[in-house]
Biopython code that builds the backbone (N, CA, C, O; Angstrom):
import numpy as np
from Bio.PDB.StructureBuilder import StructureBuilder

atoms = [
    (1, "VAL", "N", (109.522, 95.476, 135.679)),
    (1, "VAL", "CA", (110.238, 96.607, 135.479)),
    (1, "VAL", "C", (110.249, 97.630, 136.529)),
    (1, "VAL", "O", (109.223, 97.929, 137.140)),
    (2, "LEU", "N", (111.564, 98.256, 136.785)),
    (2, "LEU", "CA", (112.203, 99.242, 137.974)),
    (2, "LEU", "C", (111.591, 100.415, 137.468)),
    (2, "LEU", "O", (111.701, 100.767, 136.293)),
    (3, "VAL", "N", (110.861, 101.110, 138.446)),
    (3, "VAL", "CA", (110.681, 102.683, 137.879)),
    (3, "VAL", "C", (111.081, 103.341, 139.132)),
    (3, "VAL", "O", (110.759, 103.171, 140.308)),
    (4, "PRO", "N", (111.972, 104.238, 138.453)),
    (4, "PRO", "CA", (112.438, 105.422, 139.960)),
    (4, "PRO", "C", (111.473, 106.143, 140.383)),
    (4, "PRO", "O", (110.628, 106.498, 139.562)),
    (5, "PRO", "N", (111.372, 106.469, 141.515)),
    (5, "PRO", "CA", (110.469, 107.374, 142.352)),
    (5, "PRO", "C", (110.424, 108.619, 141.494)),
    (5, "PRO", "O", (111.461, 108.873, 140.881)),
    (6, "GLN", "N", (109.286, 109.527, 141.332)),
    (6, "GLN", "CA", (109.355, 110.594, 140.717)),
    (6, "GLN", "C", (110.093, 111.597, 141.111)),
    (6, "GLN", "O", (110.170, 112.558, 140.345)),
    (7, "ASN", "N", (110.682, 111.629, 142.151)),
    (7, "ASN", "CA", (111.303, 112.755, 142.758)),
    (7, "ASN", "C", (112.762, 112.518, 142.961)),
    (7, "ASN", "O", (113.507, 113.279, 143.579)),
    (8, "SER", "N", (113.123, 111.346, 142.360)),
    (8, "SER", "CA", (114.715, 110.622, 142.310)),
    (8, "SER", "C", (115.398, 111.341, 140.934)),
    (8, "SER", "O", (114.882, 111.618, 139.851)),
    (9, "LEU", "N", (116.727, 111.518, 141.421)),
    (9, "LEU", "CA", (117.176, 112.005, 140.334)),
    (9, "LEU", "C", (117.615, 110.933, 139.204)),
    (9, "LEU", "O", (117.808, 109.728, 139.367)),
    (10, "ARG", "N", (117.715, 111.643, 138.093)),
    (10, "ARG", "CA", (117.802, 110.458, 136.722)),
    (10, "ARG", "C", (119.318, 109.959, 136.663)),
    (10, "ARG", "O", (120.269, 110.715, 136.863)),
    (11, "SER", "N", (119.396, 109.074, 136.469)),
    (11, "SER", "CA", (120.797, 108.610, 136.560)),
    (11, "SER", "C", (121.421, 108.271, 135.028)),
    (11, "SER", "O", (122.605, 108.017, 134.808)),
    (12, "LEU", "N", (120.652, 108.311, 134.311)),
    (12, "LEU", "CA", (120.793, 107.934, 132.928)),
    (12, "LEU", "C", (120.438, 109.520, 132.038)),
    (12, "LEU", "O", (119.348, 109.955, 131.665)),
    (13, "ARG", "N", (121.534, 109.994, 131.927)),
    (13, "ARG", "CA", (121.695, 111.488, 131.146)),
    (13, "ARG", "C", (122.664, 111.542, 130.345)),
    (13, "ARG", "O", (123.768, 111.856, 130.789)),
    (14, "PRO", "N", (122.460, 111.192, 128.693)),
    (14, "PRO", "CA", (122.943, 111.112, 127.781)),
    (14, "PRO", "C", (123.108, 112.790, 127.331)),
    (14, "PRO", "O", (122.099, 113.470, 127.145)),
    (15, "ARG", "N", (124.356, 113.305, 127.196)),
    (15, "ARG", "CA", (124.439, 114.545, 127.242)),
    (15, "ARG", "C", (124.867, 115.355, 125.361)),
    (15, "ARG", "O", (124.451, 116.282, 124.665)),
    (16, "PHE", "N", (125.905, 114.274, 125.282)),
    (16, "PHE", "CA", (126.357, 114.766, 123.607)),
    (16, "PHE", "C", (126.413, 113.097, 122.885)),
    (16, "PHE", "O", (126.632, 112.006, 123.411)),
    (17, "PHE", "N", (126.146, 113.444, 121.632)),
    (17, "PHE", "CA", (126.262, 112.270, 120.800)),
    (17, "PHE", "C", (127.069, 112.773, 119.569)),
    (17, "PHE", "O", (126.935, 113.959, 119.267)),
    (18, "GLY", "N", (127.954, 111.930, 118.775)),
    (18, "GLY", "CA", (128.229, 112.245, 117.586)),
    (18, "GLY", "C", (128.966, 111.168, 116.860)),
    (18, "GLY", "O", (128.789, 109.986, 117.157)),
    (19, "ALA", "N", (129.599, 111.457, 116.132)),
    (19, "ALA", "CA", (130.772, 110.249, 115.076)),
    (19, "ALA", "C", (131.749, 110.751, 114.722)),
    (19, "ALA", "O", (131.773, 111.962, 114.504)),
    (20, "GLY", "N", (133.129, 109.755, 114.521)),
    (20, "GLY", "CA", (134.163, 110.174, 114.588)),
    (20, "GLY", "C", (135.014, 110.647, 115.557)),
    (20, "GLY", "O", (136.198, 110.908, 115.341)),
    (21, "GLY", "N", (134.438, 110.773, 116.664)),
    (21, "GLY", "CA", (135.117, 111.039, 117.953)),
    (21, "GLY", "C", (134.515, 112.243, 118.375)),
    (21, "GLY", "O", (134.608, 112.548, 119.564)),
    (22, "ASP", "N", (133.758, 113.163, 117.382)),
    (22, "ASP", "CA", (133.048, 114.443, 117.767)),
    (22, "ASP", "C", (132.096, 114.577, 118.218)),
    (22, "ASP", "O", (131.151, 114.189, 117.530)),
    (23, "LEU", "N", (131.833, 115.054, 119.304)),
    (23, "LEU", "CA", (130.565, 114.979, 120.223)),
    (23, "LEU", "C", (129.832, 116.589, 119.973)),
    (23, "LEU", "O", (130.466, 117.590, 119.639)),
    (24, "SER", "N", (128.642, 116.536, 120.180)),
    (24, "SER", "CA", (127.639, 117.566, 119.939)),
    (24, "SER", "C", (126.560, 117.207, 120.060)),
    (24, "SER", "O", (126.415, 116.021, 120.356)),
    (25, "THR", "N", (125.293, 118.097, 119.880)),
    (25, "THR", "CA", (123.869, 117.743, 119.938)),
    (25, "THR", "C", (123.406, 118.074, 118.787)),
    (25, "THR", "O", (122.398, 118.781, 118.804)),
    (26, "ILE", "N", (123.992, 117.670, 117.422)),
    (26, "ILE", "CA", (123.366, 118.215, 116.247)),
    (26, "ILE", "C", (123.278, 116.641, 115.697)),
    (26, "ILE", "O", (124.101, 115.743, 115.879)),
    (27, "ALA", "N", (122.154, 116.598, 115.046)),
    (27, "ALA", "CA", (122.019, 115.428, 114.288)),
    (27, "ALA", "C", (123.176, 114.703, 113.689)),
    (27, "ALA", "O", (124.151, 115.372, 113.346)),
    (28, "LEU", "N", (123.179, 113.394, 113.522)),
    (28, "LEU", "CA", (124.217, 112.541, 112.876)),
    (28, "LEU", "C", (123.916, 112.380, 111.499)),
    (28, "LEU", "O", (123.062, 111.505, 111.359)),
    (29, "PRO", "N", (124.295, 112.896, 110.402)),
    (29, "PRO", "CA", (124.114, 112.526, 108.946)),
    (29, "PRO", "C", (124.333, 110.983, 108.769)),
    (29, "PRO", "O", (125.197, 110.365, 109.392)),
    (30, "ALA", "N", (123.396, 110.365, 107.784)),
    (30, "ALA", "CA", (123.612, 108.920, 107.525)),
    (30, "ALA", "C", (122.974, 108.929, 106.065)),
    (30, "ALA", "O", (122.095, 109.732, 105.751)),
    (31, "THR", "N", (123.498, 107.954, 105.188)),
    (31, "THR", "CA", (122.731, 107.676, 104.081)),
    (31, "THR", "C", (122.357, 105.992, 103.836)),
    (31, "THR", "O", (122.959, 105.093, 104.422)),
    (32, "ALA", "N", (121.561, 105.833, 103.133)),
    (32, "ALA", "CA", (120.782, 104.649, 102.993)),
    (32, "ALA", "C", (122.062, 103.867, 102.351)),
    (32, "ALA", "O", (122.864, 104.262, 101.504)),
    (33, "GLY", "N", (121.975, 102.594, 103.059)),
    (33, "GLY", "CA", (122.858, 101.628, 102.457)),
    (33, "GLY", "C", (124.433, 101.455, 103.018)),
    (33, "GLY", "O", (125.373, 100.824, 102.536)),
    (34, "SER", "N", (124.328, 102.332, 104.318)),
    (34, "SER", "CA", (125.813, 102.573, 104.800)),
    (34, "SER", "C", (125.775, 102.037, 106.470)),
    (34, "SER", "O", (124.871, 101.372, 106.977)),
    (35, "SER", "N", (126.634, 102.376, 106.938)),
    (35, "SER", "CA", (126.919, 102.134, 108.601)),
    (35, "SER", "C", (127.547, 103.394, 108.996)),
    (35, "SER", "O", (128.226, 104.131, 108.281)),
    (36, "VAL", "N", (127.205, 103.561, 110.333)),
    (36, "VAL", "CA", (128.020, 104.586, 111.085)),
    (36, "VAL", "C", (128.444, 104.303, 112.376)),
    (36, "VAL", "O", (127.940, 103.240, 112.737)),
    (37, "THR", "N", (129.205, 104.834, 113.289)),
    (37, "THR", "CA", (129.686, 104.332, 114.270)),
    (37, "THR", "C", (129.405, 105.621, 115.315)),
    (37, "THR", "O", (130.038, 106.650, 115.081)),
    (38, "ILE", "N", (128.682, 105.609, 116.211)),
    (38, "ILE", "CA", (127.880, 106.653, 117.079)),
    (38, "ILE", "C", (128.431, 106.640, 118.461)),
    (38, "ILE", "O", (128.403, 105.577, 119.081)),
    (39, "PHE", "N", (128.927, 107.705, 119.007)),
    (39, "PHE", "CA", (129.600, 107.757, 120.160)),
    (39, "PHE", "C", (128.406, 108.527, 120.923)),
    (39, "PHE", "O", (127.728, 109.317, 120.266)),
    (40, "ILE", "N", (128.117, 108.316, 122.339)),
    (40, "ILE", "CA", (127.036, 108.960, 123.098)),
    (40, "ILE", "C", (127.927, 109.246, 124.494)),
    (40, "ILE", "O", (128.618, 108.322, 124.923)),
    (41, "GLU", "N", (127.908, 110.339, 125.091)),
    (41, "GLU", "CA", (128.713, 110.615, 126.463)),
    (41, "GLU", "C", (127.507, 111.057, 127.446)),
    (41, "GLU", "O", (126.461, 111.613, 127.111)),
    (42, "GLY", "N", (127.823, 110.760, 128.448)),
    (42, "GLY", "CA", (127.039, 111.411, 129.787)),
    (42, "GLY", "C", (126.764, 110.575, 130.694)),
    (42, "GLY", "O", (127.100, 109.436, 130.368)),
    (43, "PRO", "N", (126.209, 110.663, 131.881)),
    (43, "PRO", "CA", (126.318, 110.062, 133.192)),
    (43, "PRO", "C", (125.519, 109.002, 132.910)),
    (43, "PRO", "O", (124.415, 109.193, 132.399)),
    (44, "GLY", "N", (125.965, 107.766, 133.201)),
    (44, "GLY", "CA", (124.923, 106.304, 133.147)),
    (44, "GLY", "C", (124.868, 105.633, 131.648)),
    (44, "GLY", "O", (124.433, 104.494, 131.478)),
    (45, "VAL", "N", (125.210, 106.215, 130.899)),
    (45, "VAL", "CA", (125.178, 105.569, 129.371)),
    (45, "VAL", "C", (125.920, 104.116, 129.269)),
    (45, "VAL", "O", (125.718, 103.191, 128.482)),
    (46, "ASP", "N", (126.864, 104.249, 130.361)),
    (46, "ASP", "CA", (127.827, 102.697, 130.583)),
    (46, "ASP", "C", (127.096, 101.670, 131.084)),
    (46, "ASP", "O", (127.562, 100.539, 131.222)),
    (47, "GLN", "N", (125.553, 102.096, 131.476)),
    (47, "GLN", "CA", (124.745, 101.175, 132.273)),
    (47, "GLN", "C", (123.819, 100.624, 131.149)),
    (47, "GLN", "O", (122.951, 99.794, 131.419)),
    (48, "VAL", "N", (124.035, 101.152, 129.729)),
    (48, "VAL", "CA", (122.832, 100.810, 129.124)),
    (48, "VAL", "C", (123.401, 99.224, 128.257)),
    (48, "VAL", "O", (124.338, 99.267, 127.460)),
    (49, "PRO", "N", (122.878, 98.297, 128.486)),
    (49, "PRO", "CA", (123.542, 97.010, 127.748)),
    (49, "PRO", "C", (123.128, 97.100, 126.120)),
    (49, "PRO", "O", (122.262, 97.865, 125.694)),
    (50, "GLY", "N", (123.921, 96.164, 125.283)),
    (50, "GLY", "CA", (123.927, 95.818, 123.998)),
    (50, "GLY", "C", (122.110, 95.963, 123.410)),
    (50, "GLY", "O", (121.700, 96.458, 122.360)),
    (51, "ASN", "N", (121.441, 95.418, 124.379)),
    (51, "ASN", "CA", (120.008, 95.046, 124.090)),
    (51, "ASN", "C", (119.098, 96.465, 124.580)),
    (51, "ASN", "O", (117.908, 96.564, 124.280)),
    (52, "GLY", "N", (119.707, 97.362, 125.240)),
    (52, "GLY", "CA", (119.026, 98.572, 125.853)),
    (52, "GLY", "C", (118.738, 99.515, 124.750)),
    (52, "GLY", "O", (118.222, 100.595, 125.036)),
    (53, "PHE", "N", (119.007, 99.231, 123.555)),
    (53, "PHE", "CA", (118.936, 100.270, 122.478)),
    (53, "PHE", "C", (118.049, 100.270, 121.076)),
    (53, "PHE", "O", (118.026, 99.312, 120.304)),
    (54, "LEU", "N", (117.413, 101.355, 120.904)),
    (54, "LEU", "CA", (116.436, 100.934, 120.054)),
    (54, "LEU", "C", (116.086, 102.274, 119.194)),
    (54, "LEU", "O", (115.900, 103.340, 119.781)),
    (55, "ILE", "N", (116.006, 102.172, 117.803)),
    (55, "ILE", "CA", (115.904, 103.148, 116.859)),
    (55, "ILE", "C", (114.512, 103.252, 116.159)),
    (55, "ILE", "O", (113.896, 102.273, 115.738)),
    (56, "SER", "N", (114.109, 104.473, 116.086)),
    (56, "SER", "CA", (112.614, 104.609, 115.516)),
    (56, "SER", "C", (112.312, 104.190, 114.328)),
    (56, "SER", "O", (111.257, 104.523, 113.788)),
    (57, "SER", "N", (113.201, 103.397, 113.754)),
    (57, "SER", "CA", (112.745, 102.903, 112.321)),
    (57, "SER", "C", (113.559, 101.364, 112.310)),
    (57, "SER", "O", (114.701, 101.075, 112.668)),
    (58, "PRO", "N", (112.462, 100.531, 111.742)),
    (58, "PRO", "CA", (113.303, 98.848, 111.350)),
    (58, "PRO", "C", (114.438, 98.998, 110.563)),
    (58, "PRO", "O", (115.309, 98.130, 110.514)),
    (59, "PHE", "N", (114.501, 100.328, 109.775)),
    (59, "PHE", "CA", (115.457, 100.035, 108.749)),
    (59, "PHE", "C", (117.067, 100.604, 109.317)),
    (59, "PHE", "O", (118.053, 100.488, 108.589)),
    (60, "LEU", "N", (117.128, 101.074, 110.379)),
    (60, "LEU", "CA", (118.059, 101.501, 111.224)),
    (60, "LEU", "C", (118.315, 100.085, 112.196)),
    (60, "LEU", "O", (117.530, 99.538, 112.970)),
    (61, "THR", "N", (119.429, 99.801, 111.911)),
    (61, "THR", "CA", (119.591, 98.723, 113.344)),
    (61, "THR", "C", (120.796, 98.910, 114.016)),
    (61, "THR", "O", (121.771, 99.496, 113.544)),
    (62, "ILE", "N", (120.712, 98.339, 115.272)),
    (62, "ILE", "CA", (122.098, 98.686, 116.052)),
    (62, "ILE", "C", (122.977, 97.258, 116.070)),
    (62, "ILE", "O", (122.317, 96.219, 116.090)),
    (63, "ASP", "N", (124.108, 97.188, 116.065)),
    (63, "ASP", "CA", (124.878, 95.983, 115.935)),
    (63, "ASP", "C", (125.311, 96.167, 117.484)),
    (63, "ASP", "O", (126.203, 96.927, 117.864)),
    (64, "ALA", "N", (124.431, 95.242, 118.400)),
    (64, "ALA", "CA", (124.979, 95.203, 119.808)),
    (64, "ALA", "C", (126.243, 94.744, 120.051)),
    (64, "ALA", "O", (126.810, 94.997, 121.114)),
    (65, "SER", "N", (126.915, 93.879, 118.892)),
    (65, "SER", "CA", (128.275, 93.278, 119.289)),
    (65, "SER", "C", (129.056, 94.564, 119.357)),
    (65, "SER", "O", (129.475, 94.730, 120.503)),
    (66, "THR", "N", (129.350, 95.391, 118.654)),
    (66, "THR", "CA", (129.763, 96.515, 118.628)),
    (66, "THR", "C", (129.878, 97.668, 119.497)),
    (66, "THR", "O", (130.550, 98.674, 119.271)),
    (67, "LEU", "N", (128.927, 97.353, 120.842)),
    (67, "LEU", "CA", (128.893, 98.360, 121.853)),
    (67, "LEU", "C", (130.189, 98.234, 122.785)),
    (67, "LEU", "O", (130.486, 97.193, 123.372)),
    (68, "THR", "N", (130.996, 99.543, 122.855)),
    (68, "THR", "CA", (132.152, 99.558, 123.329)),
    (68, "THR", "C", (132.256, 100.820, 124.202)),
    (68, "THR", "O", (131.947, 101.918, 123.740)),
    (69, "LEU", "N", (132.758, 100.640, 125.662)),
    (69, "LEU", "CA", (133.056, 101.562, 126.305)),
    (69, "LEU", "C", (134.024, 102.365, 126.082)),
    (69, "LEU", "O", (135.001, 101.851, 126.629)),
    (70, "GLN", "N", (134.329, 103.341, 125.591)),
    (70, "GLN", "CA", (135.519, 104.183, 125.405)),
    (70, "GLN", "C", (136.251, 105.017, 126.867)),
    (70, "GLN", "O", (135.781, 105.015, 128.004)),
    (71, "GLN", "N", (137.336, 105.593, 126.464)),
    (71, "GLN", "CA", (137.947, 106.192, 127.521)),
    (71, "GLN", "C", (137.086, 107.582, 127.936)),
    (71, "GLN", "O", (136.767, 108.417, 127.089)),
    (72, "PRO", "N", (136.780, 107.696, 129.280)),
    (72, "PRO", "CA", (135.914, 108.816, 129.513)),
    (72, "PRO", "C", (136.198, 109.821, 129.162)),
    (72, "PRO", "O", (137.367, 109.816, 128.777)),
    (73, "ARG", "N", (135.662, 110.900, 129.061)),
    (73, "ARG", "CA", (135.813, 112.318, 128.434)),
    (73, "ARG", "C", (135.406, 113.150, 129.743)),
    (73, "ARG", "O", (134.292, 113.022, 130.251)),
    (74, "ASN", "N", (136.452, 114.068, 130.288)),
    (74, "ASN", "CA", (135.599, 114.595, 131.280)),
    (74, "ASN", "C", (134.874, 113.986, 132.329)),
    (74, "ASN", "O", (133.851, 114.534, 132.740)),
    (75, "SER", "N", (135.332, 112.759, 132.890)),
    (75, "SER", "CA", (134.948, 112.018, 133.920)),
    (75, "SER", "C", (133.439, 111.222, 133.425)),
    (75, "SER", "O", (133.009, 110.228, 134.011)),
    (76, "ALA", "N", (132.911, 111.718, 132.517)),
    (76, "ALA", "CA", (131.670, 111.099, 132.158)),
    (76, "ALA", "C", (132.194, 109.949, 131.174)),
    (76, "ALA", "O", (133.306, 110.049, 130.657)),
    (77, "PRO", "N", (131.254, 108.720, 130.903)),
    (77, "PRO", "CA", (131.518, 107.701, 130.362)),
    (77, "PRO", "C", (131.039, 108.195, 128.855)),
    (77, "PRO", "O", (130.246, 109.023, 128.407)),
    (78, "VAL", "N", (132.018, 107.165, 128.298)),
    (78, "VAL", "CA", (131.422, 107.585, 126.230)),
    (78, "VAL", "C", (131.347, 105.814, 125.673)),
    (78, "VAL", "O", (132.218, 104.944, 125.647)),
    (79, "ILE", "N", (130.363, 105.808, 125.404)),
    (79, "ILE", "CA", (129.969, 104.751, 124.692)),
    (79, "ILE", "C", (130.009, 104.664, 123.145)),
    (79, "ILE", "O", (129.850, 105.694, 122.490)),
    (80, "SER", "N", (130.190, 103.627, 122.617)),
    (80, "SER", "CA", (130.274, 103.773, 120.937)),
    (80, "SER", "C", (129.373, 102.477, 120.273)),
    (80, "SER", "O", (129.296, 101.447, 120.944)),
    (81, "PHE", "N", (128.879, 102.528, 119.305)),
    (81, "PHE", "CA", (128.202, 101.326, 118.615)),
    (81, "PHE", "C", (127.941, 101.381, 117.054)),
    (81, "PHE", "O", (127.775, 102.547, 116.695)),
    (82, "ASP", "N", (127.875, 100.683, 116.266)),
    (82, "ASP", "CA", (127.429, 100.738, 114.932)),
    (82, "ASP", "C", (126.016, 100.686, 114.531)),
    (82, "ASP", "O", (125.231, 99.842, 114.964)),
    (83, "VAL", "N", (125.759, 101.465, 113.824)),
    (83, "VAL", "CA", (124.174, 101.763, 113.214)),
    (83, "VAL", "C", (124.234, 101.264, 111.798)),
    (83, "VAL", "O", (125.219, 101.595, 111.137)),
    (84, "ILE", "N", (123.507, 100.671, 111.363)),
    (84, "ILE", "CA", (123.283, 99.668, 110.134)),
    (84, "ILE", "C", (122.157, 100.740, 109.531)),
    (84, "ILE", "O", (121.153, 101.033, 110.180)),
    (85, "VAL", "N", (122.433, 101.273, 108.255)),
    (85, "VAL", "CA", (121.393, 101.982, 107.812)),
    (85, "VAL", "C", (120.914, 101.059, 106.425)),
    (85, "VAL", "O", (121.575, 101.070, 105.387)),
    (86, "ASN", "N", (119.902, 100.423, 106.567)),
    (86, "ASN", "CA", (119.385, 99.607, 105.420)),
    (86, "ASN", "C", (119.139, 100.565, 103.882)),
    (86, "ASN", "O", (118.851, 101.752, 104.038)),
    (87, "GLU", "N", (119.231, 100.156, 102.794)),
    (87, "GLU", "CA", (118.783, 100.383, 101.594)),
    (87, "GLU", "C", (117.623, 101.217, 101.469)),
    (87, "GLU", "O", (117.582, 102.323, 100.929)),
    (88, "ASN", "N", (116.497, 100.468, 102.126)),
    (88, "ASN", "CA", (115.369, 101.226, 101.892)),
    (88, "ASN", "C", (114.466, 101.946, 103.202)),
    (88, "ASN", "O", (113.320, 101.903, 103.651)),
    (89, "VAL", "N", (115.696, 102.585, 103.473)),
    (89, "VAL", "CA", (115.363, 103.638, 104.688)),
    (89, "VAL", "C", (114.736, 104.833, 103.937)),
    (89, "VAL", "O", (115.312, 105.154, 102.897)),
    (90, "LEU", "N", (113.529, 105.617, 104.341)),
    (90, "LEU", "CA", (113.356, 106.650, 103.941)),
    (90, "LEU", "C", (114.015, 107.926, 104.444)),
    (90, "LEU", "O", (114.606, 107.770, 105.512)),
    (91, "PRO", "N", (114.060, 109.338, 103.847)),
    (91, "PRO", "CA", (114.957, 110.349, 104.535)),
    (91, "PRO", "C", (114.090, 110.697, 105.562)),
    (91, "PRO", "O", (112.887, 110.444, 105.615)),
    (92, "GLY", "N", (114.955, 111.458, 106.603)),
    (92, "GLY", "CA", (114.110, 111.984, 107.559)),
    (92, "GLY", "C", (114.902, 111.776, 108.927)),
    (92, "GLY", "O", (116.010, 111.240, 108.907)),
    (93, "ASP", "N", (114.327, 112.200, 110.092)),
    (93, "ASP", "CA", (115.210, 112.327, 111.465)),
    (93, "ASP", "C", (114.641, 110.753, 112.277)),
    (93, "ASP", "O", (113.641, 110.094, 111.994)),
    (94, "TYR", "N", (115.498, 110.534, 113.157)),
    (94, "TYR", "CA", (115.161, 109.145, 113.459)),
    (94, "TYR", "C", (115.748, 109.455, 115.287)),
    (94, "TYR", "O", (116.676, 110.203, 115.597)),
    (95, "THR", "N", (114.932, 108.677, 116.203)),
    (95, "THR", "CA", (115.182, 109.107, 117.510)),
    (95, "THR", "C", (115.771, 107.467, 117.995)),
    (95, "THR", "O", (115.454, 106.358, 117.564)),
    (96, "ILE", "N", (116.760, 107.884, 119.081)),
    (96, "ILE", "CA", (117.603, 106.658, 119.336)),
    (96, "ILE", "C", (116.896, 106.466, 121.132)),
    (96, "ILE", "O", (117.008, 107.413, 121.910)),
    (97, "ARG", "N", (116.387, 105.492, 121.458)),
    (97, "ARG", "CA", (116.074, 105.323, 122.844)),
    (97, "ARG", "C", (117.092, 104.478, 123.617)),
    (97, "ARG", "O", (117.703, 103.616, 122.986)),
    (98, "LEU", "N", (117.327, 104.638, 124.883)),
    (98, "LEU", "CA", (117.923, 104.196, 125.549)),
    (98, "LEU", "C", (117.674, 103.516, 126.786)),
    (98, "LEU", "O", (117.408, 104.316, 127.684)),
    (99, "GLN", "N", (117.668, 102.181, 127.183)),
    (99, "GLN", "CA", (117.129, 101.964, 128.832)),
    (99, "GLN", "C", (117.921, 101.152, 129.477)),
    (99, "GLN", "O", (118.314, 100.068, 129.046)),
    (100, "SER", "N", (118.246, 101.746, 130.767)),
    (100, "SER", "CA", (119.378, 101.142, 131.278)),
    (100, "SER", "C", (119.184, 99.816, 132.047)),
    (100, "SER", "O", (118.067, 99.322, 131.892)),
    (101, "ASN", "N", (119.956, 99.198, 132.770)),
    (101, "ASN", "CA", (119.606, 98.038, 133.458)),
    (101, "ASN", "C", (118.819, 98.231, 134.606)),
    (101, "ASN", "O", (118.330, 97.310, 135.260)),
    (102, "SER", "N", (118.698, 99.410, 134.847)),
    (102, "SER", "CA", (117.697, 99.554, 135.986)),
    (102, "SER", "C", (116.426, 99.932, 135.366)),
    (102, "SER", "O", (115.446, 100.115, 136.088)),
    (103, "GLY", "N", (116.356, 100.056, 134.199)),
    (103, "GLY", "CA", (114.872, 100.048, 133.704)),
    (103, "GLY", "C", (114.425, 101.759, 133.171)),
    (103, "GLY", "O", (113.385, 102.041, 132.577)),
    (104, "GLU", "N", (115.439, 102.669, 133.543)),
    (104, "GLU", "CA", (115.563, 103.963, 133.397)),
    (104, "GLU", "C", (115.491, 104.124, 131.604)),
    (104, "GLU", "O", (116.386, 103.708, 130.869)),
    (105, "VAL", "N", (114.343, 104.752, 131.163)),
    (105, "VAL", "CA", (114.490, 105.030, 129.705)),
    (105, "VAL", "C", (114.772, 106.607, 129.391)),
    (105, "VAL", "O", (114.158, 107.512, 129.956)),
    (106, "THR", "N", (115.896, 106.828, 128.304)),
    (106, "THR", "CA", (115.662, 108.123, 127.659)),
    (106, "THR", "C", (115.483, 108.057, 126.225)),
    (106, "THR", "O", (115.288, 107.017, 125.597)),
    (107, "TYR", "N", (115.572, 109.421, 125.657)),
    (107, "TYR", "CA", (115.575, 109.545, 124.036)),
    (107, "TYR", "C", (116.351, 110.684, 123.659)),
    (107, "TYR", "O", (116.269, 111.841, 124.072)),
    (108, "LEU", "N", (117.364, 110.017, 122.539)),
    (108, "LEU", "CA", (117.743, 111.218, 121.793)),
    (108, "LEU", "C", (117.109, 111.507, 120.440)),
    (108, "LEU", "O", (117.353, 111.056, 119.321)),
    (109, "VAL", "N", (116.119, 112.495, 120.929)),
    (109, "VAL", "CA", (115.269, 112.532, 119.445)),
    (109, "VAL", "C", (115.953, 113.292, 118.449)),
    (109, "VAL", "O", (116.714, 114.212, 118.748)),
    (110, "GLY", "N", (115.687, 112.908, 117.160)),
    (110, "GLY", "CA", (116.375, 113.401, 116.040)),
    (110, "GLY", "C", (117.802, 113.101, 115.953)),
    (110, "GLY", "O", (118.536, 113.814, 115.269)),
    (111, "ALA", "N", (118.246, 112.088, 116.604)),
    (111, "ALA", "CA", (119.950, 112.068, 116.602)),
    (111, "ALA", "C", (120.198, 111.620, 115.336)),
    (111, "ALA", "O", (121.395, 111.662, 115.054)),
    (112, "ILE", "N", (119.513, 111.223, 114.514)),
    (112, "ILE", "CA", (120.462, 110.551, 113.308)),
    (112, "ILE", "C", (119.114, 111.092, 111.962)),
    (112, "ILE", "O", (117.916, 110.809, 111.924)),
    (113, "THR", "N", (119.813, 111.793, 111.169)),
    (113, "THR", "CA", (118.958, 112.469, 110.063)),
    (113, "THR", "C", (119.609, 111.610, 108.885)),
    (113, "THR", "O", (120.829, 111.624, 108.715)),
    (114, "VAL", "N", (118.739, 110.849, 108.065)),
    (114, "VAL", "CA", (118.978, 110.195, 106.832)),
    (114, "VAL", "C", (118.793, 110.941, 105.594)),
    (114, "VAL", "O", (117.657, 111.178, 105.185)),
    (115, "GLU", "N", (119.763, 111.299, 105.013)),
    (115, "GLU", "CA", (119.736, 112.254, 103.857)),
    (115, "GLU", "C", (119.315, 111.450, 102.486)),
    (115, "GLU", "O", (119.735, 110.317, 102.251)),
    (116, "PRO", "N", (118.441, 112.168, 101.616)),
    (116, "PRO", "CA", (118.073, 111.687, 100.072)),
    (116, "PRO", "C", (119.361, 111.336, 99.523)),
    (116, "PRO", "O", (120.441, 111.887, 99.735)),
    (117, "LYS", "N", (119.076, 110.256, 98.725)),
    (117, "LYS", "CA", (120.408, 109.785, 97.923)),
    (117, "LYS", "C", (120.504, 111.045, 96.688)),
    (117, "LYS", "O", (121.415, 111.030, 95.860)),
]
sb = StructureBuilder()
sb.init_structure("model")
sb.init_model(0)
sb.init_chain("A")
sb.init_seg("    ")
for serial, (resi, resn, name, xyz) in enumerate(atoms, 1):
    if name == "N":
        sb.init_residue(resn, " ", resi, " ")
    sb.init_atom(name, np.array(xyz, "f"), 0.0, 1.0, " ", f" {name:<3s}", serial, name[0])
structure = sb.get_structure()
């Protein structure tokens, strides 16, 4: 595992996320039994491989085969991928964990909110 020195600058810095091409810092709504395409923008996000994503619930899964590098926005890379929301997921907020090829880890805390049916 590669760990950057404590005094080094972070290279993985997601700044915005969203759906439908709209980026913000507000949690994305999702419903049980659906799927949503998530976009993430920021330095280093293009260095996260398909298996470098994890969501804080086994009932929300990322389809790594849909990972796509989008057209850069304001010179920062934008990626997208599909999240499948299982029918059995409980309402609440869920976190996305990103780990780059270098081993650097960051979190988008509460990025997805599943609303009750």
